[in-house]
C-alpha positions in Angstrom: 2.4 15.9 -25.6 5.1 16.2 -27.6 6.3 19.3 -28.0 6.1 21.0 -31.7 9.8 22.1 -31.7 12.3 23.8 -29.0 10.5 27.2 -28.7 7.5 24.9 -26.9 9.4 24.3 -24.0 8.1 27.2 -21.9 9.7 27.4 -18.0 5.8 25.8 -17.1 6.0 23.3 -20.1 10.0 22.4 -18.7 8.4 21.8 -14.6 5.5 20.1 -15.8 8.4 18.1 -17.2 10.6 17.8 -14.0 7.5 16.8 -11.3 5.4 14.0 -14.0 8.0 13.2 -16.2 8.6 12.9 -20.0 6.5 11.0 -21.8 7.5 10.5 -26.1 3.7 9.2 -26.0 1.5 5.7 -25.3 2.1 6.0 -21.3 -1.7 5.6 -21.5 -1.8 2.4 -23.2 0.7 1.6 -21.0 -1.0 2.8 -17.8 -4.2 0.9 -18.1 -2.0 -2.6 -19.3 0.1 -2.2 -16.2 -3.6 -1.6 -14.1 -5.1 -5.1 -16.0 -2.1 -6.8 -14.6 -2.9 -5.5 -11.1 -5.5 -6.5 -11.4 -5.4 -9.8 -12.3 -2.9 -10.2 -9.7 -5.1 -9.5 -7.0 -7.9 -11.1 -8.5 -5.7 -14.8 -8.4 -3.8 -13.9 -5.0 -6.7 -12.6 -2.3 -5.8 -10.4 0.7 -5.6 -11.5 4.6 -8.2 -10.8 6.8 -7.9 -8.6 9.3 -6.7 -10.6 12.6 -10.0 -10.4 15.1 -9.5 -7.9 17.2 -9.1 -8.5 21.5 -12.6 -6.9 23.2 -10.7 -4.2 25.9 -11.4 -5.4 29.8 -12.6 -3.0 32.3 -11.8 -3.0 35.6 -14.8 -3.2 37.2 -14.7 -0.8 40.7 -17.0 -0.5 44.1 -18.9 2.0 44.5 -17.6 4.1 46.9 -19.3 4.0 50.4 -20.4 7.4 52.3 -19.1 7.3 56.2 -21.3 10.3 58.2 
C-alpha cells in the first residue's frame, strides 16, 4: 500500500520495503499475469519423465556351517 505521506514511513515500513522491495501498486495484477504465462509455458512444454531406477542387486551369502 503506498504511503499517504512522509510520516507514514516508519521503521517497520522501512524494514518491509528492504525485505520485500518497494511497490508503487499493480504488483498483484503483474504477478497474476506472470503466473498465467508460466502455466501456459508448462502446458506447452511438458517435463520429461524421470529415468527409471535400476534394481539393486544384493549379493547372496552362503549359510554358515557349524563344525563340532
